[in-house]
Structure formats: structure tokens, C-alpha cells
N, C-alpha and C positions, 0 to 999 in steps of 0.2 A: 458699704462703709469705706470711706476714702482713706488712703494711706497718708500719714504725716509727711510733709515735705522735708527733703534733705536740706540741712542747714548749709547756707553759703558762708563759709568761713575759711580763712587761711589755715592750712594744716602744716605741722612740722615735718619736713622731709625725713628727719631721723625716725619719726614714728612710722612713716610709710615703709622705710627700710626695715624696721623691726617687724612690722606686719608681714613684709615679704619673706623675712627669715622664718616666721611662724608657718607661712604657707609652704615653704620649701621643706621644712623639717616635719611638718604635719602635726606639730604639738607645741604648746608653750614651753614645756621642759626641753624639748629638742632644740628650739630656737635659743633658749638660754644657754645651753651647752655650746652651740655654734657661735654665739656672740660673746661668750665668756663673761656673761653677767648673770645676776641672780634671777630666779624664776619670778619672784614678786615684782622685780623691776620691769620685766617683759609684760606681765599681766597689767601693771599700772599704766604702762605706755599704751597698750591696746585699749584699755578702758577710757583713757583720756581721748584717744583718737576717735573712738566710737561716740563719746559724749560730744565732741566738737562737731562731728558729722551728723549726729542725731540718728545713727543707724546701728544695727547689729551686724557685725562683719562675719561672725562664724558662731556655730553652736558646738559645744564640747560633747564628745561621745567617748565610749570606752576605748575606741581604736584611735582617737585623736580628735581632729577638728573636721567639721563639715561647713564649707563656706556657704553663706547666703548669697542671693543674687548680687547684693551690694558688695559682698566680699569678693565674689568672682570678678566684678568690674574693677575693683581696686587692685586685685592680684595682678591683672594685666599691666596696670600702670606701675605697680611696684617692680615688676620684672623689667619693664621698659626703662624705669629710672636706674636700676642697677646696670643695665647695658649702657645707658647714656653716660653714667659716671665712669664706667670702665673705659668707654670710648674717649671721654674727655681726658682721662689720664694718659691714654695711648697717644692722642693727638698732641697734647702738651709736650710729652716726651719727644715725639717726632719733631715738633717745631724747635725744641731746644737743641736737638741733635742735628738739625738741618735737613731732616727727612721730609718727604712730601705728605706723610700721613696715609690714610687708607680709605677705601671706598668698598662697600659691600653691596653687590648687585644681585638680586634674585630674578627669576623669570621662568616662564614656561619655555620648553626647548625651542619651539618655532620662533617665538618672539625674540629670544636671545640671539639666535642665529641671524635673524633678519636685522636686528637693531644694533647690537653691541659692536660688531666690527665697524659699522659706519661711524660710530661716535668715538671709537677708541683712539684714533690718531689725534683728534682735537683734545681729548682728555690728557693724553701723555705729553702733548705739546704744552698745555697749560700747567700741568703738574708732573714734571719729569720725576721718575722714581716713585710714582704713586703705588701703594700696596693695594692691588685690586683683587678682590675675592668674588667669584661668580658661583652661584648656587642655582641648580635646576630644581623646581618643585611645581606641584599643581597649584591652580589658582587659589583655593581656599587656604592651603598651607602658606602661601605667600602673604595673604592678608594677615594671618596670625604672626608671621615673622616681622612684618612691618609694625604691627601694634606692639610687639615686644622689643622692637629696636634691634633685632638681629640682622636686618638688612636696611639699607638706606633708601632704596627704591626697587621697584619690581617692573620688569618688562613683560607685558601681557597682551592678549587680544583685548581690544577696547570696543566700546559702543554696542555691546551686546545687552547689557543690563546696567541699571544704576549702580555705582560703586557702593560698597558697604559703608555704614556710618563711620565718620571720621577719616575716610579715605578719599583722596582726590585723584582723578583720572585725567591724563593728558594724551591725546592722540598725536603721534609723531610721524607716522607714515602709513601708506596703504599699499597693498599687494593683492594680486588676483589669484584665486584658486585655479588649479589646473589638474587634469588627469595626468599623472606621472607614470610613464611606461618605460620599459627597457627595450632593447633591440629586438626582442621576440615579437614585438607588436609594431613592426615597421609598416604593416599593412593598414593600420588605423588611419582614418582621415585626420585632418588638422582640427576638426571640430566635431564633437559628438554629444548626444544626449546620454545621460547616465542610464536611461532605460535601454539603450542599445548595447551597453557594456556591462550591465548588471550580472550577466551570466559568467563573466570572467572571474578568476580567483583574485582575492583582494588582500591588502594589508590596510587595516583601519585603526584609528586611535582607540585605546582602551579606557583611560581614565575619564571621569566626568570633568567638565570644565567648558570654557567658551569654545575652544577649538573643536571638541567633540560635538557640541551642539551645532556648530556651523556646518560640519560635515554631514551630520544627520539631516539638517535642514535642506541640504542640496538634494538628498534622495527624496525627501518629502515633496520638494518642488517638482521633481521628475515624476511624481505619482507612483513611486515604487518603494518597497520595503528595503531596509538596509541589507545588503547581501549576506547570506548565511555562510558562504564559503569565504571566510575572512580570518586571517591571522590578526590578533589584536596586539598591537605594539605601541608603546609610548616612547620608544627610542628612535630618534630620527636616523641615526647611523644604521641601526638594524633594519628599519623600514626601507631605506634607500638601497642597502645591500641586497635585500631580498628581491626588490623590484628589478634592480640592475642585473641580477644573475638568473632570473627566471621569467615566468609568464604572469606573475602576480602584478597587479596595478594598485595605485593608491591615489589619494587626493592630498595635495600639499600646496602651499603658496609657492609661486614661482621663485621668489627670492631665496627661499630655503634650499632650492636646488640649483642655484646659479652656477656653481662650479661644475657640477655634473652636466648641466645643460650646455654650457659653453664647450665642454670637452666631448660632447656627443655620447656620453655614457648613458644619459637618460633623455627622454623627450617629453615636452609638455604639450598636451592636447587640450584645446579650449573646450570648456564645459558649457553647453548651451544654457544650463540652469544657473550658472554662476553670474547672476545679474549685477551684483555689487562687489566691490573689492573688500578684502579683509582689512580692518583697521587694527593697527598695533601701536602701542604706546607705553606709557609708564603710569604706575600707581604709586602714590606716596602719602604720608600722613598729612592731614590738613593743618594740624596745629604745631608742627615741628619744622622750623626753617631747614632748608637743604644746606648741606655743606658746600663750600666752594667747589670741591671736586665734582659733586653730584650736579651742581649748576652748570659746570663746564661740559659735562657729558650730555646733558639735555640741550644745552645751547647749540651743540654741534648740529642738531637737526634743523635749526633755523636756516642754515645754509644748504642743507642737503635735501630738505623736503620740498 
């Protein structure tokens, strides 16, 4: 039995905001209190919204509401709309007061370290006084933050898998993986196979995501299992500090360690199995234009890549 098609019709943004309030409160009555309007008014608004879309957005239960798949889809849009409206108020106030506005950038730790410093000078030159917020998260969390509008763009590892629906991906730079070692391993040659160093103690990434999959793929290419003697860490600072001060080794992109490599605190050893460079870039929403500040940040890589 086929499902009826969702109706294509313009919907009242105020109704979407009311629906968002119901989602946040978990009930019609709670939304009415939060919005300072009557409960029948909220119910009527939701009924008209459902009728216009031709779907049921939620079911009522003793504990509140249970969102349908259509309701879950609209909940994300409602949350994004609230963030967009709050951002618009902030940007208008900033423009009125002669301030540069704000830019919210998310990213995985390695991608942020590799990309953000390279684009920061161009961003601050084009938008002096910009209010920049930087947030580290795992890949999946960044996708949700993009959809909800809590970040403007995300710096991540790219070209691993197709981006999720509604998300656009841009590759901005490439960097090679290397075995990163401290002074305790001065005897290692300039190029090794992972099979030859698998017996060493390691520090490896913990969280799932593109970076973890790439590191695991290097061990698979070497025909060996991921080492068991491994501290799992998703903190770049902690990983580099452990490697620098002892005998543990790790795999990281060279650019992530640029300062330590230049100062002789760490050494990069070429990995025989690292056949291709790591691609890094940005993910952003397909259907939302970038702000001038976000465009300036990405445009910086046209001159540096």
C-alpha cells in the first residue's frame, strides 16, 4: 500500500515556530505556557500546519508527544529556523553598531588545526573584529550542528564517503599521513612499513569517523591488525605530548605536527602504506547561502592550495 504524497504548499513560518515550541516543551500545554498563548490556539495552529502539509507530525501520549518521521524531519528545520532568526537579529545589531558580526566554525581536531590557521589571516583582513567561535566535535555531531544552524561550516576529512543528504562537501587541501615519533626512536629509518613497527606501543584515535577509518585502513593495507598496545585518545595535544615524552608512536597528518617537526620535538617517518594524501575541507548546507565571512574564509584557500 503506497503512502500518500506530502503536499507541496507554502507554510506559515509562525506555525513552524509554534511546532518547534511544542517539540521543545514536549507537549501542547507546555508550548502554550512558553509562548504565553492559549492551548486551543497552539492546537489549532498545529492542525492547520498538518492539514497544509498532509501529514501527521506527532501522536499524543500520556507522557507528552511522540514525533512521527515527518515530525522529526520538521523538528530539525524548526530548530534551524530558530537559530537562523536569532543569528539574523545578532547580525543586524552588529551591523547597526558597526561591528563585523560573527562566524561559527566547527570541525574535527585534525582538520581544524590544518585548515583554520591558514584561512584566519584572510578572514580577519576582510572582516576586522569578526566574532569567531570554534567548536571541536566528531563528524556526525558536526552534521547535526550544520542542520540545526548552530555552526556555519565544518572543517573535516573529505573524500571518504558521500556527504549526508542536504550537505555539500568541498576539498580545500591535502596532507600526507606519517608515523610520528619522539626522540626515543631516533634509530628508526626515514621510511617504514607499519608491519615493521606494529610491535611498538601506540597512541591511536578512539572515536569513530573519517580519521579513525583512514588510520585503520593503513594497518589493513599493511596486512596486519591494529596494535593492541595502544592508548586511545582523540585529543591532539594529549597524543602529541605522550609521543614527545616517551616511546609511544602515532599516525597523524604532517601539517598537524608542523610546529613540533620544525622544532625537532617530533619526527615524521614516511609510511610505506600511505599511498594517497589525506583530503581535508569543509562541509556546509546545500540550501543555505554562506555568510560573507564564511565565503572569505573559504576563499582564502584559492590562494594557498
